[in-house]
N, C-alpha and C positions, 0 to 999 in steps of 0.2 A: 504493499500499499504507499503510495507515494506521498498522500497529502491527506492530513485529517486535522480540522479545526473545530473547535467547540467555543460555542458562544455561551460563557458561562458566568454564574453570579455566585461568588464563594459563598455568599450567606444562605445560599437554597441548598437543602440537604439532596434532593434529587439531581442538582447539578453536581455537586461534589460527588455523590454516588456514581453518577456518569464519567465523570473524570476518572474516578479511581478503577471502574470498570475497564476503561481504555488503557489505563496504565498497567492493569493487572494482565491484559491481552499484549503486553510488550509495545502498545503505541503510545508514543509521546506526542500530544497533539499541539497545535498552535492554540493558545488559549486566548481568548478574546474575551476580556472583562466589559461587555458590552454597556454596561450602566457607566463606566468610565470614558470608553470610546465613542459612545452614542452610535447612532445609525445614519446611514444615508438613504436616500430615495432608492437609487441603482442597487445598493447593497440589498436593501429589503425586497425590491422587486426580483431580484436575481435570486434570492433564497426561496421567496414563494414559488417562483418558476421551477427550480430544482425540487421543491417538495411537491409540486402541482397541486397547491391549494391555494385558497384565497386567504387575505389577511385576517378574517375572523378566526381560523384555525390557529393563528399564533398569538392571538388577543389574550392577554393576561387580565383576569378580573378580580381574583382575590388580592386584596391588598392595594388596589388602584382605584383610580378615578375613572375607569371605563365606563362604567354605568352611569355615573353622574354626567359624564361626557356625551352620552347617548351612543357610545361605540357598541354597546351590547344589542341595540336594534338590528336586526336582521337585515333592515333596509340601508344601514350604514355602509357606504361605499368603501372599497379597498382604498381609494384616493385618501378618504378621511380617516381611515385608521392608519394607513402610511404615514401621512402628516402628523397626526397624533403621536405616533410611535416615534418619530423622529425628534419631537418636541419632549417628550417624556419617555425615555428609552424602558422604563420599568412595564411597561405596557405590552412588551413583548414576552411571551412565555419563555421559559428556558428548561434546559438547555436546549440548543439547537446543535447538532452535530452535521458537518458535511464532510464526505469521504468521495473518493472517485466512484464509488457505487451510488451517490445520491446525497440527500439531506433529509433529517427528519427532526421533529420535536421530540425529544426522548423522555416521555412522561408516559410510563415508568422507565427507568433507567435501562433497564434490559433491551429495550428497543434499540439501542446503540450497537447491540451484537448483530441484528439484520444489515449493518451498514459496512462491517468488516469482512 
């Protein structure tokens, strides 16, 4: 495997478990702490394309203002969600792992095994 990237939040147990699973399999991924690094529109659009999902699929609702902002409404557009995710990176659920085989939101952590 040539390239593995994990979009990681070290405060999240699932994210930490996913990172540990990768390391247990002998993979040392590029770790992107997205709460520090933030997101760009092209980056989020590329992830969604690789995952073959819309923005609602990676929207984090627990512990965020997603509901208050109207982002949980099924009619909220991908454009609106992406714009909000750029402004407030916590709105992106984690961890997202990208490998040569594709990308996935790894909740539960064991989903990462399908990308190796």
